[in-house]
mmCIF file as Biopython writes it, N, C-alpha, C and O atoms, coordinates in Angstrom:
data_model
#
loop_
_atom_site.group_PDB
_atom_site.id
_atom_site.type_symbol
_atom_site.label_atom_id
_atom_site.label_alt_id
_atom_site.label_comp_id
_atom_site.label_asym_id
_atom_site.label_entity_id
_atom_site.label_seq_id
_atom_site.pdbx_PDB_ins_code
_atom_site.Cartn_x
_atom_site.Cartn_y
_atom_site.Cartn_z
_atom_site.occupancy
_atom_site.B_iso_or_equiv
_atom_site.auth_seq_id
_atom_site.auth_asym_id
_atom_site.pdbx_PDB_model_num
ATOM 1   N N  . MET A ? 1  ? -1.183  -7.906 11.213  1.0 0.0 1  A 1 
ATOM 2   C CA . MET A ? 1  ? -1.482  -6.501 11.290  1.0 0.0 1  A 1 
ATOM 3   C C  . MET A ? 1  ? -2.986  -6.251 11.135  1.0 0.0 1  A 1 
ATOM 4   O O  . MET A ? 1  ? -3.514  -5.336 11.766  1.0 0.0 1  A 1 
ATOM 5   N N  . ARG A ? 2  ? -3.677  -7.026 10.327  1.0 0.0 2  A 1 
ATOM 6   C CA . ARG A ? 2  ? -5.103  -6.781 10.061  1.0 0.0 2  A 1 
ATOM 7   C C  . ARG A ? 2  ? -5.977  -6.803 11.315  1.0 0.0 2  A 1 
ATOM 8   O O  . ARG A ? 2  ? -6.851  -5.947 11.455  1.0 0.0 2  A 1 
ATOM 9   N N  . PRO A ? 3  ? -5.771  -7.754 12.229  1.0 0.0 3  A 1 
ATOM 10  C CA . PRO A ? 3  ? -6.670  -7.787 13.400  1.0 0.0 3  A 1 
ATOM 11  C C  . PRO A ? 3  ? -6.619  -6.527 14.268  1.0 0.0 3  A 1 
ATOM 12  O O  . PRO A ? 3  ? -7.601  -6.206 14.936  1.0 0.0 3  A 1 
ATOM 13  N N  . ILE A ? 4  ? -5.506  -5.819 14.271  1.0 0.0 4  A 1 
ATOM 14  C CA . ILE A ? 4  ? -5.390  -4.654 15.143  1.0 0.0 4  A 1 
ATOM 15  C C  . ILE A ? 4  ? -5.508  -3.323 14.400  1.0 0.0 4  A 1 
ATOM 16  O O  . ILE A ? 4  ? -5.621  -2.280 15.043  1.0 0.0 4  A 1 
ATOM 17  N N  . TYR A ? 5  ? -5.484  -3.330 13.072  1.0 0.0 5  A 1 
ATOM 18  C CA . TYR A ? 5  ? -5.528  -2.075 12.315  1.0 0.0 5  A 1 
ATOM 19  C C  . TYR A ? 5  ? -6.956  -1.563 12.213  1.0 0.0 5  A 1 
ATOM 20  O O  . TYR A ? 5  ? -7.891  -2.325 11.967  1.0 0.0 5  A 1 
ATOM 21  N N  . LYS A ? 6  ? -7.106  -0.263 12.405  1.0 0.0 6  A 1 
ATOM 22  C CA . LYS A ? 6  ? -8.399  0.389  12.216  1.0 0.0 6  A 1 
ATOM 23  C C  . LYS A ? 6  ? -8.152  1.735  11.560  1.0 0.0 6  A 1 
ATOM 24  O O  . LYS A ? 6  ? -7.010  2.180  11.448  1.0 0.0 6  A 1 
ATOM 25  N N  . PHE A ? 7  ? -9.216  2.378  11.129  1.0 0.0 7  A 1 
ATOM 26  C CA . PHE A ? 7  ? -9.094  3.654  10.437  1.0 0.0 7  A 1 
ATOM 27  C C  . PHE A ? 7  ? -8.282  4.636  11.278  1.0 0.0 7  A 1 
ATOM 28  O O  . PHE A ? 7  ? -8.562  4.851  12.457  1.0 0.0 7  A 1 
ATOM 29  N N  . ASN A ? 8  ? -7.274  5.222  10.645  1.0 0.0 8  A 1 
ATOM 30  C CA . ASN A ? 8  ? -6.449  6.228  11.291  1.0 0.0 8  A 1 
ATOM 31  C C  . ASN A ? 8  ? -5.845  7.078  10.181  1.0 0.0 8  A 1 
ATOM 32  O O  . ASN A ? 8  ? -5.008  6.609  9.410   1.0 0.0 8  A 1 
ATOM 33  N N  . GLU A ? 9  ? -6.280  8.333  10.109  1.0 0.0 9  A 1 
ATOM 34  C CA . GLU A ? 9  ? -5.832  9.189  9.014   1.0 0.0 9  A 1 
ATOM 35  C C  . GLU A ? 9  ? -4.517  9.906  9.293   1.0 0.0 9  A 1 
ATOM 36  O O  . GLU A ? 9  ? -4.004  10.614 8.427   1.0 0.0 9  A 1 
ATOM 37  N N  . SER A ? 10 ? -3.968  9.730  10.487  1.0 0.0 10 A 1 
ATOM 38  C CA . SER A ? 10 ? -2.704  10.398 10.806  1.0 0.0 10 A 1 
ATOM 39  C C  . SER A ? 10 ? -1.531  9.698  10.115  1.0 0.0 10 A 1 
ATOM 40  O O  . SER A ? 10 ? -1.619  8.522  9.763   1.0 0.0 10 A 1 
ATOM 41  N N  . CYS A ? 11 ? -0.440  10.432 9.927   1.0 0.0 11 A 1 
ATOM 42  C CA . CYS A ? 11 ? 0.721   9.807  9.288   1.0 0.0 11 A 1 
ATOM 43  C C  . CYS A ? 11 ? 1.306   8.720  10.182  1.0 0.0 11 A 1 
ATOM 44  O O  . CYS A ? 11 ? 1.824   7.722  9.681   1.0 0.0 11 A 1 
ATOM 45  N N  . GLN A ? 12 ? 1.232   8.900  11.495  1.0 0.0 12 A 1 
ATOM 46  C CA . GLN A ? 12 ? 1.747   7.880  12.411  1.0 0.0 12 A 1 
ATOM 47  C C  . GLN A ? 12 ? 0.926   6.588  12.337  1.0 0.0 12 A 1 
ATOM 48  O O  . GLN A ? 12 ? 1.434   5.506  12.630  1.0 0.0 12 A 1 
ATOM 49  N N  . GLY A ? 13 ? -0.328  6.710  11.949  1.0 0.0 13 A 1 
ATOM 50  C CA . GLY A ? 13 ? -1.189  5.537  11.858  1.0 0.0 13 A 1 
ATOM 51  C C  . GLY A ? 13 ? -1.316  4.965  10.460  1.0 0.0 13 A 1 
ATOM 52  O O  . GLY A ? 13 ? -1.944  3.923  10.275  1.0 0.0 13 A 1 
ATOM 53  N N  . THR A ? 14 ? -0.732  5.628  9.471   1.0 0.0 14 A 1 
ATOM 54  C CA . THR A ? 14 ? -0.875  5.183  8.087   1.0 0.0 14 A 1 
ATOM 55  C C  . THR A ? 14 ? 0.452   4.784  7.450   1.0 0.0 14 A 1 
ATOM 56  O O  . THR A ? 14 ? 0.533   3.736  6.809   1.0 0.0 14 A 1 
ATOM 57  N N  . VAL A ? 15 ? 1.474   5.587  7.611   1.0 0.0 15 A 1 
ATOM 58  C CA . VAL A ? 15 ? 2.755   5.329  6.941   1.0 0.0 15 A 1 
ATOM 59  C C  . VAL A ? 15 ? 3.370   3.984  7.337   1.0 0.0 15 A 1 
ATOM 60  O O  . VAL A ? 15 ? 3.823   3.254  6.455   1.0 0.0 15 A 1 
ATOM 61  N N  . PRO A ? 16 ? 3.407   3.623  8.628   1.0 0.0 16 A 1 
ATOM 62  C CA . PRO A ? 16 ? 3.999   2.313  8.955   1.0 0.0 16 A 1 
ATOM 63  C C  . PRO A ? 16 ? 3.285   1.141  8.278   1.0 0.0 16 A 1 
ATOM 64  O O  . PRO A ? 16 ? 3.933   0.196  7.826   1.0 0.0 16 A 1 
ATOM 65  N N  . GLN A ? 17 ? 1.954   1.201  8.208   1.0 0.0 17 A 1 
ATOM 66  C CA . GLN A ? 17 ? 1.201   0.126  7.560   1.0 0.0 17 A 1 
ATOM 67  C C  . GLN A ? 17 ? 1.473   0.093  6.064   1.0 0.0 17 A 1 
ATOM 68  O O  . GLN A ? 17 ? 1.546   -0.982 5.470   1.0 0.0 17 A 1 
ATOM 69  N N  . ALA A ? 18 ? 1.622   1.251  5.456   1.0 0.0 18 A 1 
ATOM 70  C CA . ALA A ? 18 ? 1.935   1.313  4.023   1.0 0.0 18 A 1 
ATOM 71  C C  . ALA A ? 18 ? 3.305   0.707  3.746   1.0 0.0 18 A 1 
ATOM 72  O O  . ALA A ? 18 ? 3.483   -0.016 2.765   1.0 0.0 18 A 1 
ATOM 73  N N  . ILE A ? 19 ? 4.258   0.998  4.599   1.0 0.0 19 A 1 
ATOM 74  C CA . ILE A ? 19 ? 5.606   0.443  4.436   1.0 0.0 19 A 1 
ATOM 75  C C  . ILE A ? 19 ? 5.579   -1.067 4.609   1.0 0.0 19 A 1 
ATOM 76  O O  . ILE A ? 19 ? 6.226   -1.788 3.849   1.0 0.0 19 A 1 
ATOM 77  N N  . ILE A ? 20 ? 4.843   -1.550 5.593   1.0 0.0 20 A 1 
ATOM 78  C CA . ILE A ? 20 ? 4.747   -3.000 5.808   1.0 0.0 20 A 1 
ATOM 79  C C  . ILE A ? 20 ? 4.096   -3.674 4.609   1.0 0.0 20 A 1 
ATOM 80  O O  . ILE A ? 20 ? 4.548   -4.736 4.179   1.0 0.0 20 A 1 
ATOM 81  N N  . ALA A ? 21 ? 3.035   -3.072 4.060   1.0 0.0 21 A 1 
ATOM 82  C CA . ALA A ? 21 ? 2.386   -3.646 2.868   1.0 0.0 21 A 1 
ATOM 83  C C  . ALA A ? 21 ? 3.386   -3.758 1.730   1.0 0.0 21 A 1 
ATOM 84  O O  . ALA A ? 21 ? 3.426   -4.776 1.039   1.0 0.0 21 A 1 
ATOM 85  N N  . PHE A ? 22 ? 4.192   -2.726 1.528   1.0 0.0 22 A 1 
ATOM 86  C CA . PHE A ? 22 ? 5.220   -2.783 0.481   1.0 0.0 22 A 1 
ATOM 87  C C  . PHE A ? 22 ? 6.239   -3.874 0.777   1.0 0.0 22 A 1 
ATOM 88  O O  . PHE A ? 22 ? 6.568   -4.664 -0.107  1.0 0.0 22 A 1 
ATOM 89  N N  . LEU A ? 23 ? 6.740   -3.930 1.995   1.0 0.0 23 A 1 
ATOM 90  C CA . LEU A ? 23 ? 7.779   -4.906 2.340   1.0 0.0 23 A 1 
ATOM 91  C C  . LEU A ? 23 ? 7.308   -6.351 2.194   1.0 0.0 23 A 1 
ATOM 92  O O  . LEU A ? 23 ? 8.113   -7.241 1.917   1.0 0.0 23 A 1 
ATOM 93  N N  . GLU A ? 24 ? 6.026   -6.587 2.377   1.0 0.0 24 A 1 
ATOM 94  C CA . GLU A ? 24 ? 5.484   -7.945 2.247   1.0 0.0 24 A 1 
ATOM 95  C C  . GLU A ? 24 ? 5.114   -8.303 0.808   1.0 0.0 24 A 1 
ATOM 96  O O  . GLU A ? 24 ? 4.708   -9.433 0.539   1.0 0.0 24 A 1 
ATOM 97  N N  . SER A ? 25 ? 5.249   -7.363 -0.108  1.0 0.0 25 A 1 
ATOM 98  C CA . SER A ? 25 ? 4.820   -7.589 -1.498  1.0 0.0 25 A 1 
ATOM 99  C C  . SER A ? 25 ? 5.910   -8.214 -2.359  1.0 0.0 25 A 1 
ATOM 100 O O  . SER A ? 25 ? 7.098   -8.178 -2.037  1.0 0.0 25 A 1 
ATOM 101 N N  . ASP A ? 26 ? 5.444   -8.795 -3.483  1.0 0.0 26 A 1 
ATOM 102 C CA . ASP A ? 26 ? 6.344   -9.414 -4.459  1.0 0.0 26 A 1 
ATOM 103 C C  . ASP A ? 26 ? 6.443   -8.600 -5.745  1.0 0.0 26 A 1 
ATOM 104 O O  . ASP A ? 26 ? 7.405   -8.745 -6.501  1.0 0.0 26 A 1 
ATOM 105 N N  . HIS A ? 27 ? 5.455   -7.748 -5.996  1.0 0.0 27 A 1 
ATOM 106 C CA . HIS A ? 27 ? 5.428   -6.914 -7.201  1.0 0.0 27 A 1 
ATOM 107 C C  . HIS A ? 27 ? 4.466   -5.761 -6.968  1.0 0.0 27 A 1 
ATOM 108 O O  . HIS A ? 27 ? 3.793   -5.711 -5.938  1.0 0.0 27 A 1 
ATOM 109 N N  . PHE A ? 28 ? 4.396   -4.839 -7.914  1.0 0.0 28 A 1 
ATOM 110 C CA . PHE A ? 28 ? 3.613   -3.612 -7.745  1.0 0.0 28 A 1 
ATOM 111 C C  . PHE A ? 28 ? 2.154   -3.885 -7.383  1.0 0.0 28 A 1 
ATOM 112 O O  . PHE A ? 28 ? 1.658   -3.372 -6.380  1.0 0.0 28 A 1 
ATOM 113 N N  . GLU A ? 29 ? 1.469   -4.685 -8.188  1.0 0.0 29 A 1 
ATOM 114 C CA . GLU A ? 29 ? 0.048   -4.939 -7.935  1.0 0.0 29 A 1 
ATOM 115 C C  . GLU A ? 29 ? -0.169  -5.602 -6.583  1.0 0.0 29 A 1 
ATOM 116 O O  . GLU A ? 29 ? -1.132  -5.289 -5.882  1.0 0.0 29 A 1 
ATOM 117 N N  . HIS A ? 30 ? 0.707   -6.503 -6.220  1.0 0.0 30 A 1 
ATOM 118 C CA . HIS A ? 30 ? 0.607   -7.174 -4.929  1.0 0.0 30 A 1 
ATOM 119 C C  . HIS A ? 30 ? 0.683   -6.155 -3.787  1.0 0.0 30 A 1 
ATOM 120 O O  . HIS A ? 30 ? -0.058  -6.263 -2.810  1.0 0.0 30 A 1 
ATOM 121 N N  . ALA A ? 31 ? 1.568   -5.174 -3.907  1.0 0.0 31 A 1 
ATOM 122 C CA . ALA A ? 31 ? 1.705   -4.137 -2.887  1.0 0.0 31 A 1 
ATOM 123 C C  . ALA A ? 31 ? 0.400   -3.355 -2.720  1.0 0.0 31 A 1 
ATOM 124 O O  . ALA A ? 31 ? -0.050  -3.115 -1.600  1.0 0.0 31 A 1 
ATOM 125 N N  . ILE A ? 32 ? -0.198  -2.963 -3.843  1.0 0.0 32 A 1 
ATOM 126 C CA . ILE A ? 32 ? -1.449  -2.206 -3.792  1.0 0.0 32 A 1 
ATOM 127 C C  . ILE A ? 32 ? -2.566  -3.044 -3.183  1.0 0.0 32 A 1 
ATOM 128 O O  . ILE A ? 32 ? -3.333  -2.560 -2.352  1.0 0.0 32 A 1 
ATOM 129 N N  . ARG A ? 33 ? -2.650  -4.286 -3.597  1.0 0.0 33 A 1 
ATOM 130 C CA . ARG A ? 33 ? -3.696  -5.170 -3.066  1.0 0.0 33 A 1 
ATOM 131 C C  . ARG A ? 33 ? -3.548  -5.377 -1.561  1.0 0.0 33 A 1 
ATOM 132 O O  . ARG A ? 33 ? -4.540  -5.391 -0.832  1.0 0.0 33 A 1 
ATOM 133 N N  . LEU A ? 34 ? -2.320  -5.536 -1.102  1.0 0.0 34 A 1 
ATOM 134 C CA . LEU A ? 34 ? -2.093  -5.680 0.338   1.0 0.0 34 A 1 
ATOM 135 C C  . LEU A ? 34 ? -2.525  -4.428 1.091   1.0 0.0 34 A 1 
ATOM 136 O O  . LEU A ? 34 ? -3.161  -4.516 2.141   1.0 0.0 34 A 1 
ATOM 137 N N  . ALA A ? 35 ? -2.185  -3.280 0.560   1.0 0.0 35 A 1 
ATOM 138 C CA . ALA A ? 35 ? -2.557  -2.022 1.212   1.0 0.0 35 A 1 
ATOM 139 C C  . ALA A ? 35 ? -4.074  -1.868 1.299   1.0 0.0 35 A 1 
ATOM 140 O O  . ALA A ? 35 ? -4.608  -1.537 2.357   1.0 0.0 35 A 1 
ATOM 141 N N  . VAL A ? 36 ? -4.762  -2.107 0.195   1.0 0.0 36 A 1 
ATOM 142 C CA . VAL A ? 36 ? -6.221  -1.964 0.172   1.0 0.0 36 A 1 
ATOM 143 C C  . VAL A ? 36 ? -6.883  -2.985 1.094   1.0 0.0 36 A 1 
ATOM 144 O O  . VAL A ? 36 ? -7.900  -2.689 1.721   1.0 0.0 36 A 1 
ATOM 145 N N  . SER A ? 37 ? -6.318  -4.168 1.176   1.0 0.0 37 A 1 
ATOM 146 C CA . SER A ? 37 ? -6.920  -5.221 1.995   1.0 0.0 37 A 1 
ATOM 147 C C  . SER A ? 37 ? -6.902  -4.902 3.488   1.0 0.0 37 A 1 
ATOM 148 O O  . SER A ? 37 ? -7.623  -5.529 4.265   1.0 0.0 37 A 1 
ATOM 149 N N  . LEU A ? 38 ? -6.095  -3.947 3.886   1.0 0.0 38 A 1 
ATOM 150 C CA . LEU A ? 38 ? -6.064  -3.568 5.298   1.0 0.0 38 A 1 
ATOM 151 C C  . LEU A ? 38 ? -7.329  -2.842 5.725   1.0 0.0 38 A 1 
ATOM 152 O O  . LEU A ? 38 ? -7.681  -2.831 6.905   1.0 0.0 38 A 1 
ATOM 153 N N  . GLY A ? 39 ? -8.018  -2.229 4.753   1.0 0.0 39 A 1 
ATOM 154 C CA . GLY A ? 39 ? -9.213  -1.467 5.081   1.0 0.0 39 A 1 
ATOM 155 C C  . GLY A ? 39 ? -8.836  -0.125 5.685   1.0 0.0 39 A 1 
ATOM 156 O O  . GLY A ? 39 ? -7.759  0.405  5.409   1.0 0.0 39 A 1 
ATOM 157 N N  . GLY A ? 40 ? -9.708  0.419  6.498   1.0 0.0 40 A 1 
ATOM 158 C CA . GLY A ? 40 ? -9.414  1.708  7.105   1.0 0.0 40 A 1 
ATOM 159 C C  . GLY A ? 40 ? -9.274  2.789  6.058   1.0 0.0 40 A 1 
ATOM 160 O O  . GLY A ? 40 ? -10.120 2.916  5.173   1.0 0.0 40 A 1 
ATOM 161 N N  . ASP A ? 41 ? -8.224  3.561  6.151   1.0 0.0 41 A 1 
ATOM 162 C CA . ASP A ? 41 ? -7.976  4.656  5.207   1.0 0.0 41 A 1 
ATOM 163 C C  . ASP A ? 41 ? -7.273  4.090  3.971   1.0 0.0 41 A 1 
ATOM 164 O O  . ASP A ? 41 ? -6.139  4.463  3.668   1.0 0.0 41 A 1 
ATOM 165 N N  . SER A ? 42 ? -7.953  3.189  3.263   1.0 0.0 42 A 1 
ATOM 166 C CA . SER A ? 42 ? -7.316  2.397  2.205   1.0 0.0 42 A 1 
ATOM 167 C C  . SER A ? 42 ? -6.836  3.218  1.019   1.0 0.0 42 A 1 
ATOM 168 O O  . SER A ? 42 ? -5.843  2.846  0.393   1.0 0.0 42 A 1 
ATOM 169 N N  . ASP A ? 43 ? -7.504  4.329  0.683   1.0 0.0 43 A 1 
ATOM 170 C CA . ASP A ? 43 ? -7.031  5.121  -0.452  1.0 0.0 43 A 1 
ATOM 171 C C  . ASP A ? 43 ? -5.688  5.779  -0.133  1.0 0.0 43 A 1 
ATOM 172 O O  . ASP A ? 43 ? -4.812  5.853  -0.995  1.0 0.0 43 A 1 
ATOM 173 N N  . THR A ? 44 ? -5.528  6.248  1.087   1.0 0.0 44 A 1 
ATOM 174 C CA . THR A ? 44 ? -4.248  6.837  1.488   1.0 0.0 44 A 1 
ATOM 175 C C  . THR A ? 44 ? -3.172  5.762  1.597   1.0 0.0 44 A 1 
ATOM 176 O O  . THR A ? 44 ? -2.038  5.971  1.164   1.0 0.0 44 A 1 
ATOM 177 N N  . LEU A ? 45 ? -3.519  4.627  2.168   1.0 0.0 45 A 1 
ATOM 178 C CA . LEU A ? 45 ? -2.569  3.514  2.267   1.0 0.0 45 A 1 
ATOM 179 C C  . LEU A ? 45 ? -2.085  3.091  0.884   1.0 0.0 45 A 1 
ATOM 180 O O  . LEU A ? 45 ? -0.888  2.891  0.673   1.0 0.0 45 A 1 
ATOM 181 N N  . ALA A ? 46 ? -3.019  2.956  -0.059  1.0 0.0 46 A 1 
ATOM 182 C CA . ALA A ? 46 ? -2.661  2.541  -1.415  1.0 0.0 46 A 1 
ATOM 183 C C  . ALA A ? 46 ? -1.798  3.581  -2.107  1.0 0.0 46 A 1 
ATOM 184 O O  . ALA A ? 46 ? -0.873  3.227  -2.838  1.0 0.0 46 A 1 
ATOM 185 N N  . ALA A ? 47 ? -2.087  4.863  -1.889  1.0 0.0 47 A 1 
ATOM 186 C CA . ALA A ? 47 ? -1.298  5.921  -2.516  1.0 0.0 47 A 1 
ATOM 187 C C  . ALA A ? 47 ? 0.138   5.913  -2.007  1.0 0.0 47 A 1 
ATOM 188 O O  . ALA A ? 47 ? 1.080   6.039  -2.789  1.0 0.0 47 A 1 
ATOM 189 N N  . ILE A ? 48 ? 0.301   5.765  -0.712  1.0 0.0 48 A 1 
ATOM 190 C CA . ILE A ? 48 ? 1.652   5.740  -0.132  1.0 0.0 48 A 1 
ATOM 191 C C  . ILE A ? 48 ? 2.384   4.479  -0.561  1.0 0.0 48 A 1 
ATOM 192 O O  . ILE A ? 48 ? 3.534   4.540  -0.997  1.0 0.0 48 A 1 
ATOM 193 N N  . THR A ? 49 ? 1.719   3.341  -0.439  1.0 0.0 49 A 1 
ATOM 194 C CA . THR A ? 49 ? 2.336   2.066  -0.818  1.0 0.0 49 A 1 
ATOM 195 C C  . THR A ? 49 ? 2.691   2.061  -2.299  1.0 0.0 49 A 1 
ATOM 196 O O  . THR A ? 49 ? 3.767   1.597  -2.679  1.0 0.0 49 A 1 
ATOM 197 N N  . GLY A ? 50 ? 1.793   2.574  -3.136  1.0 0.0 50 A 1 
ATOM 198 C CA . GLY A ? 50 ? 2.038   2.619  -4.572  1.0 0.0 50 A 1 
ATOM 199 C C  . GLY A ? 50 ? 3.241   3.471  -4.932  1.0 0.0 50 A 1 
ATOM 200 O O  . GLY A ? 50 ? 4.000   3.128  -5.839  1.0 0.0 50 A 1 
ATOM 201 N N  . SER A ? 51 ? 3.418   4.569  -4.235  1.0 0.0 51 A 1 
ATOM 202 C CA . SER A ? 51 ? 4.575   5.434  -4.493  1.0 0.0 51 A 1 
ATOM 203 C C  . SER A ? 51 ? 5.881   4.716  -4.179  1.0 0.0 51 A 1 
ATOM 204 O O  . SER A ? 51 ? 6.853   4.816  -4.928  1.0 0.0 51 A 1 
ATOM 205 N N  . ILE A ? 52 ? 5.892   4.006  -3.085  1.0 0.0 52 A 1 
ATOM 206 C CA . ILE A ? 52 ? 7.099   3.243  -2.709  1.0 0.0 52 A 1 
ATOM 207 C C  . ILE A ? 52 ? 7.329   2.107  -3.703  1.0 0.0 52 A 1 
ATOM 208 O O  . ILE A ? 52 ? 8.445   1.895  -4.176  1.0 0.0 52 A 1 
ATOM 209 N N  . ALA A ? 53 ? 6.249   1.378  -4.013  1.0 0.0 53 A 1 
ATOM 210 C CA . ALA A ? 53 ? 6.358   0.218  -4.905  1.0 0.0 53 A 1 
ATOM 211 C C  . ALA A ? 53 ? 6.794   0.617  -6.307  1.0 0.0 53 A 1 
ATOM 212 O O  . ALA A ? 53 ? 7.596   -0.084 -6.925  1.0 0.0 53 A 1 
ATOM 213 N N  . GLU A ? 54 ? 6.282   1.727  -6.817  1.0 0.0 54 A 1 
ATOM 214 C CA . GLU A ? 54 ? 6.681   2.159  -8.167  1.0 0.0 54 A 1 
ATOM 215 C C  . GLU A ? 54 ? 8.175   2.471  -8.202  1.0 0.0 54 A 1 
ATOM 216 O O  . GLU A ? 54 ? 8.867   2.120  -9.157  1.0 0.0 54 A 1 
ATOM 217 N N  . THR A ? 55 ? 8.654   3.116  -7.179  1.0 0.0 55 A 1 
ATOM 218 C CA . THR A ? 55 ? 10.078  3.446  -7.116  1.0 0.0 55 A 1 
ATOM 219 C C  . THR A ? 55 ? 10.930  2.180  -7.057  1.0 0.0 55 A 1 
ATOM 220 O O  . THR A ? 55 ? 11.975  2.101  -7.704  1.0 0.0 55 A 1 
ATOM 221 N N  . TYR A ? 56 ? 10.491  1.206  -6.292  1.0 0.0 56 A 1 
ATOM 222 C CA . TYR A ? 56 ? 11.275  -0.013 -6.108  1.0 0.0 56 A 1 
ATOM 223 C C  . TYR A ? 56 ? 11.162  -0.975 -7.290  1.0 0.0 56 A 1 
ATOM 224 O O  . TYR A ? 56 ? 12.171  -1.474 -7.788  1.0 0.0 56 A 1 
ATOM 225 N N  . TYR A ? 57 ? 9.929   -1.233 -7.737  1.0 0.0 57 A 1 
ATOM 226 C CA . TYR A ? 57 ? 9.695   -2.228 -8.792  1.0 0.0 57 A 1 
ATOM 227 C C  . TYR A ? 57 ? 9.833   -1.668 -10.204 1.0 0.0 57 A 1 
ATOM 228 O O  . TYR A ? 57 ? 9.859   -2.433 -11.168 1.0 0.0 57 A 1 
ATOM 229 N N  . GLY A ? 58 ? 9.921   -0.375 -10.335 1.0 0.0 58 A 1 
ATOM 230 C CA . GLY A ? 58 ? 10.002  0.234  -11.662 1.0 0.0 58 A 1 
ATOM 231 C C  . GLY A ? 58 ? 8.651   0.761  -12.085 1.0 0.0 58 A 1 
ATOM 232 O O  . GLY A ? 58 ? 7.817   1.098  -11.245 1.0 0.0 58 A 1 
ATOM 233 N N  . GLU A ? 59 ? 8.433   0.833  -13.369 1.0 0.0 59 A 1 
ATOM 234 C CA . GLU A ? 59 ? 7.196   1.405  -13.896 1.0 0.0 59 A 1 
ATOM 235 C C  . GLU A ? 59 ? 5.967   0.625  -13.450 1.0 0.0 59 A 1 
ATOM 236 O O  . GLU A ? 59 ? 6.028   -0.566 -13.145 1.0 0.0 59 A 1 
ATOM 237 N N  . ILE A ? 60 ? 4.848   1.347  -13.425 1.0 0.0 60 A 1 
ATOM 238 C CA . ILE A ? 60 ? 3.567   0.696  -13.138 1.0 0.0 60 A 1 
ATOM 239 C C  . ILE A ? 60 ? 3.218   -0.159 -14.352 1.0 0.0 60 A 1 
ATOM 240 O O  . ILE A ? 60 ? 3.326   0.315  -15.482 1.0 0.0 60 A 1 
ATOM 241 N N  . PRO A ? 61 ? 2.796   -1.425 -14.143 1.0 0.0 61 A 1 
ATOM 242 C CA . PRO A ? 61 ? 2.456   -2.286 -15.284 1.0 0.0 61 A 1 
ATOM 243 C C  . PRO A ? 61 ? 1.417   -1.642 -16.196 1.0 0.0 61 A 1 
ATOM 244 O O  . PRO A ? 61 ? 0.479   -0.999 -15.724 1.0 0.0 61 A 1 
ATOM 245 N N  . THR A ? 62 ? 1.588   -1.819 -17.496 1.0 0.0 62 A 1 
ATOM 246 C CA . THR A ? 62 ? 0.734   -1.198 -18.506 1.0 0.0 62 A 1 
ATOM 247 C C  . THR A ? 62 ? -0.734  -1.530 -18.316 1.0 0.0 62 A 1 
ATOM 248 O O  . THR A ? 62 ? -1.583  -0.652 -18.468 1.0 0.0 62 A 1 
ATOM 249 N N  . ASP A ? 63 ? -1.056  -2.777 -17.987 1.0 0.0 63 A 1 
ATOM 250 C CA . ASP A ? 63 ? -2.463  -3.157 -17.822 1.0 0.0 63 A 1 
ATOM 251 C C  . ASP A ? 63 ? -3.122  -2.401 -16.666 1.0 0.0 63 A 1 
ATOM 252 O O  . ASP A ? 63 ? -4.329  -2.161 -16.702 1.0 0.0 63 A 1 
ATOM 253 N N  . ILE A ? 64 ? -2.368  -2.031 -15.666 1.0 0.0 64 A 1 
ATOM 254 C CA . ILE A ? 64 ? -2.918  -1.251 -14.557 1.0 0.0 64 A 1 
ATOM 255 C C  . ILE A ? 64 ? -3.092  0.201  -14.980 1.0 0.0 64 A 1 
ATOM 256 O O  . ILE A ? 64 ? -4.092  0.829  -14.631 1.0 0.0 64 A 1 
ATOM 257 N N  . VAL A ? 65 ? -2.154  0.730  -15.710 1.0 0.0 65 A 1 
ATOM 258 C CA . VAL A ? 65 ? -2.241  2.125  -16.182 1.0 0.0 65 A 1 
ATOM 259 C C  . VAL A ? 65 ? -3.450  2.297  -17.074 1.0 0.0 65 A 1 
ATOM 260 O O  . VAL A ? 65 ? -4.171  3.289  -16.962 1.0 0.0 65 A 1 
ATOM 261 N N  . GLU A ? 66 ? -3.683  1.327  -17.971 1.0 0.0 66 A 1 
ATOM 262 C CA . GLU A ? 66 ? -4.822  1.416  -18.888 1.0 0.0 66 A 1 
ATOM 263 C C  . GLU A ? 66 ? -6.108  1.302  -18.138 1.0 0.0 66 A 1 
ATOM 264 O O  . GLU A ? 66 ? -7.181  1.354  -18.740 1.0 0.0 66 A 1 
#
């Protein structure tokens, strides 16, 4: 996905990548790191991916919250 992804602030260009980042992750932090590593609109990608990951993996790890 990285070679073809570029900045795109639309939901059609952001949500699918956020979902893929979550699906490829093993835990909450991994999901966020994958989303940010895509570049482009990384803050939006991380926010969407983080919302999905928190719901799936449970609470955000304490060390990240702090």
